[in-house]
C-alpha positions as CSV (number, residue, x, y, z in Angstrom):
1,M,-21.9,8.8,-16.3
2,K,-18.2,8.0,-16.9
3,K,-17.6,11.5,-18.0
4,I,-19.3,13.0,-15.0
5,K,-17.4,10.8,-12.6
6,F,-14.2,11.6,-14.3
7,M,-14.8,15.3,-14.0
8,L,-15.7,15.1,-10.3
9,A,-12.7,13.0,-9.6
10,A,-10.2,15.1,-11.5
11,I,-9.8,18.1,-9.2
12,C,-6.2,18.8,-8.3
13,C,-5.5,21.6,-5.8
14,S,-2.7,21.0,-3.4
15,V,0.2,22.4,-1.4
16,S,3.9,22.2,-2.2
17,F,7.3,23.7,-1.7
18,S,10.2,24.0,-4.3
19,A,11.5,26.1,-7.1
20,M,9.9,26.5,-10.5
21,A,11.7,23.8,-12.5
22,D,10.4,23.6,-16.0
23,K,11.1,20.5,-18.0
24,P,13.9,20.9,-20.5
25,G,12.5,22.3,-23.7
26,A,9.1,23.2,-22.2
27,K,7.7,26.4,-23.6
28,V,5.7,28.6,-21.3
29,D,3.0,31.0,-22.4
30,P,3.1,34.1,-20.1
31,T,-0.4,35.0,-21.0
32,Y,-1.8,31.6,-20.1
33,K,-5.0,31.3,-18.0
34,P,-6.7,27.9,-17.2
35,S,-10.3,27.0,-17.8
36,P,-12.3,24.9,-15.3
37,G,-12.8,21.4,-16.8
38,Q,-9.7,21.5,-19.0
39,A,-7.9,18.2,-19.5
40,G,-4.6,17.4,-17.8
41,K,-2.5,14.3,-17.2
42,D,-4.8,11.6,-15.9
43,V,-7.3,14.3,-14.5
44,I,-9.1,17.5,-15.5
45,W,-8.7,20.7,-13.6
46,L,-11.4,22.2,-11.4
47,P,-10.7,24.7,-8.6
48,T,-11.3,23.7,-4.9
49,G,-13.6,26.1,-3.0
50,S,-11.8,28.5,-0.6
51,E,-13.8,27.5,2.4
52,L,-12.9,23.8,2.0
53,V,-9.2,24.6,1.4
54,T,-9.1,26.4,4.7
55,K,-10.9,23.5,6.5
56,M,-8.4,21.0,5.0
57,L,-5.4,23.0,6.2
58,K,-6.9,23.6,9.6
59,T,-7.7,19.9,10.0
60,A,-4.0,19.1,9.2
61,N,-3.0,21.7,11.9
62,V,-0.8,23.5,9.4
63,T,1.6,26.1,11.0
64,S,4.5,28.2,10.0
65,K,6.8,25.2,10.9
66,D,5.3,23.1,8.2
67,L,6.4,22.2,4.7
68,V,3.3,21.5,2.7
69,Y,3.4,19.7,-0.6
70,D,0.4,19.8,-2.9
71,L,0.3,17.0,-5.5
72,G,-1.4,18.4,-8.6
73,A,-1.0,22.1,-7.7
74,G,-3.3,23.5,-10.4
75,D,-3.5,27.3,-10.1
76,G,-1.6,27.1,-6.8
77,K,-4.7,27.9,-4.6
78,I,-3.9,25.5,-1.8
79,A,-0.2,26.3,-1.7
80,I,-1.0,30.0,-1.6
81,A,-3.5,29.5,1.2
82,A,-1.1,27.4,3.3
83,A,1.4,30.3,3.0
84,K,-0.9,33.3,3.3
85,E,-3.3,32.0,6.0
86,F,-0.9,29.7,8.0
87,G,2.6,31.0,7.3
88,A,3.8,27.6,5.9
89,K,6.3,27.0,3.2
90,A,4.5,25.3,0.3
91,V,5.6,23.4,-2.8
92,G,3.2,22.5,-5.6
93,I,3.9,19.8,-8.2
94,E,2.1,20.5,-11.4
95,F,2.5,18.5,-14.7
96,N,1.4,21.3,-17.1
97,P,4.2,23.8,-17.5
98,N,1.9,26.7,-18.3
99,M,-0.3,25.9,-15.3
100,A,2.9,25.7,-13.1
101,A,4.1,29.1,-14.3
102,Y,0.6,30.5,-13.9
103,A,0.5,29.2,-10.3
104,Q,3.9,30.8,-9.5
105,R,2.6,34.1,-10.8
106,N,-0.5,33.8,-8.6
107,A,1.8,33.2,-5.6
108,K,3.9,36.2,-6.4
109,Q,0.7,38.4,-6.8
110,A,-0.6,37.2,-3.5
111,G,2.5,38.3,-1.8
112,V,3.8,34.8,-0.8
113,G,6.2,34.1,-3.7
114,H,9.0,33.8,-1.1
115,L,7.1,30.9,0.6
116,V,5.5,29.2,-2.4
117,K,7.3,27.5,-5.2
118,I,5.7,25.4,-7.9
119,I,7.5,22.6,-9.6
120,N,6.7,21.6,-13.2
121,G,6.9,17.8,-12.7
122,D,5.2,14.5,-12.3
123,I,3.9,13.6,-8.9
124,F,5.1,10.0,-9.4
125,V,8.6,11.1,-10.1
126,E,9.3,14.1,-7.9
127,D,10.5,13.6,-4.4
128,F,8.1,15.0,-1.7
129,S,9.5,12.9,1.2
130,K,10.4,16.0,3.2
131,A,6.8,17.2,3.4
132,T,5.2,17.4,6.8
133,V,1.8,17.8,5.2
134,V,0.6,16.4,1.8
135,T,-2.6,17.6,0.1
136,L,-4.1,16.2,-3.0
137,Y,-7.2,16.2,-5.2
138,L,-6.9,13.2,-7.5
139,L,-8.8,10.3,-8.9
140,P,-9.2,7.3,-6.5
141,D,-6.9,5.1,-8.5
142,L,-4.2,7.7,-8.3
143,N,-4.6,8.0,-4.6
144,I,-4.1,4.3,-4.2
145,K,-1.1,4.4,-6.5
146,L,0.4,7.0,-4.3
147,R,-0.5,5.3,-1.1
148,P,2.7,3.1,-0.8
149,T,4.9,6.1,-1.1
150,I,2.9,8.1,1.4
151,L,2.9,5.2,3.9
152,K,6.7,5.2,3.7
153,M,6.9,8.8,4.7
154,K,8.0,10.0,8.2
155,P,5.5,8.8,10.8
156,G,3.3,11.8,11.8
157,T,3.1,13.2,8.2
158,R,-0.4,14.6,7.7
159,V,-2.3,13.9,4.6
160,V,-5.5,15.6,3.3
161,S,-7.4,14.5,0.2
162,H,-10.3,16.4,-1.3
163,A,-13.3,14.2,-2.2
164,F,-11.6,10.8,-2.5
165,T,-10.3,8.2,-0.1
166,M,-7.2,5.9,0.0
167,G,-9.1,2.7,-0.6
168,D,-9.1,0.5,2.5
169,W,-6.8,2.8,4.4
170,E,-9.5,4.2,6.6
171,A,-9.4,8.0,7.2
172,D,-8.7,9.3,10.7
173,K,-11.2,12.1,10.1
174,E,-13.8,13.1,7.5
175,I,-14.0,16.9,6.8
176,G,-17.5,18.2,6.1
177,Q,-20.9,16.6,6.8
178,D,-20.8,14.6,3.6
179,G,-17.2,13.7,3.6
180,N,-15.9,16.6,1.3
181,A,-12.3,15.7,2.3
182,Y,-10.4,13.0,4.3
183,Y,-7.5,13.2,6.7
184,W,-4.9,10.7,7.7
185,V,-1.7,10.6,9.9
186,V,1.0,8.3,8.6
187,P,1.5,5.7,11.2
188,A,4.9,4.2,12.4
189,N,5.4,0.6,11.5
190,V,5.1,-1.3,14.8
191,A,4.2,-4.8,13.7
192,G,6.3,-7.6,15.1
193,E,7.7,-8.9,18.4
194,W,9.1,-6.4,20.9
195,S,11.2,-7.0,24.0
196,L,10.2,-4.5,26.6
197,E,12.1,-3.6,29.8
198,G,10.5,-1.8,32.8
199,V,6.9,-2.8,32.3
200,G,5.6,-2.9,35.9
201,F,9.2,-3.2,36.9
202,K,9.5,-6.3,34.8
203,N,10.5,-7.5,31.4
204,A,7.8,-8.3,28.8
205,T,7.3,-9.5,25.3
206,L,4.9,-7.5,23.2
207,T,3.5,-8.9,19.9
208,L,1.8,-6.5,17.6
209,A,-0.2,-7.0,14.4
210,Q,-0.9,-3.9,12.3
211,R,-3.0,-2.7,9.4
212,Y,-2.4,0.9,8.7
213,Q,-3.2,2.8,11.9
214,R,-5.2,-0.1,13.4
215,I,-3.2,-2.4,15.8
216,G,-3.7,-5.2,18.2
217,G,-1.7,-7.9,20.0
218,N,-0.7,-9.6,23.2
219,I,1.7,-8.9,26.0
220,K,3.5,-11.6,27.9
221,I,5.0,-11.0,31.4
222,G,6.6,-14.2,32.9
223,D,4.3,-17.1,31.9
224,K,1.1,-14.9,31.7
225,S,0.0,-13.7,28.3
226,Q,-3.0,-11.5,27.7
227,P,-4.5,-9.3,24.9
228,I,-3.5,-5.6,25.1
229,L,-6.3,-3.1,25.7
230,N,-7.1,0.1,23.9
231,P,-4.1,-0.1,21.5
232,H,-3.5,3.1,19.6
233,I,-0.9,4.4,17.2
234,E,-0.8,8.0,15.9
235,G,2.3,8.9,13.9
236,K,5.2,7.7,16.1
237,Y,3.2,7.6,19.3
238,L,2.2,4.2,20.6
239,R,-0.2,3.6,23.5
240,F,-1.7,0.4,25.0
241,A,-2.9,-1.0,28.4
242,F,-3.0,-4.3,30.2
243,V,-4.1,-5.7,33.6
244,D,-1.2,-6.6,35.9
245,S,-1.1,-9.5,38.4
246,T,-2.8,-7.4,41.1
247,D,-5.6,-6.4,38.8
248,N,-4.4,-2.9,38.2
249,L,-4.8,-1.3,34.8
250,I,-1.4,-0.3,33.5
251,T,-1.1,2.1,30.6
252,V,2.1,2.2,28.5
253,K,2.8,5.0,26.1
254,G,5.8,6.4,24.3
255,E,7.5,6.9,21.0
256,V,8.6,4.5,18.3
257,N,11.8,5.2,16.4
258,G,12.4,2.5,13.8
259,S,12.8,-0.6,15.9
260,E,13.2,1.1,19.2
261,F,10.6,2.2,21.8
262,K,11.0,4.7,24.6
263,G,8.2,5.6,27.0
264,E,6.6,5.1,30.4
265,D,4.0,3.1,32.2
266,K,1.5,4.3,34.7
267,G,-1.1,2.6,37.0
268,G,-1.4,1.0,40.3
269,Y,1.9,1.1,42.1
270,S,3.8,1.1,38.8
271,Q,5.3,4.2,37.2
272,G,8.5,4.4,35.4
273,M,10.5,4.3,32.2
274,V,9.8,1.6,29.6
275,T,12.3,0.8,26.8
276,G,12.0,-1.7,24.0
277,K,13.5,-3.2,20.9
278,R,11.9,-5.1,18.0
279,R,13.3,-8.5,17.7
């Protein structure tokens, strides 16, 4: 049972963008071809189905403007698909130098060698912080180990994992009827106390609690405090509502940039710019 679970969990097909950088002294066999089920670092290699690869990239809304990093690139299938089907730049990080070279050859043969580059490196060492999309097919414990790094990435970064979740970080979407893959958007950090100006033409104090993309809290205007309604964070975009003193529903939405907020409120007789800073 352990062996079966290990095999199912070990598939690594992802997207990445950077030059082939072999480790010093690494010898590459130009005739190398991988075999499904072969052992790798922490995982074994099994290819991801083409249909699922396309679904994963479509769910992440990949376009030619994206830089896609595949953590555990394997034969380069996901990186190649990101470039060939969506026009994106893609970097794959692959620990096995022979596999990395093989994946780069596949990219060249597919006609996207100018968009796809495979790094021979360790996903826990290489820097993928510039990615706009991250794909992975790793064991659950590896996903969780990577989670702190992913959560520190730029808000709005899209993440897709084949087969396995990120522990208690609930997915924004499940891909496939039986959850073949999972999708997340990295949320901005909004927890804390915020001073807002222009909320219903007044100043307010907004207090937010956060766990991943789930948020809640209270807003205080004058001496009246109330829970916020329908709070939502997606990437850097924050939205919430409250009821004003004349029983009108006011919706506030805008962008979070570090400890600053800029947006607008709408509802009732109120409509205007809202700015804020975290205390």
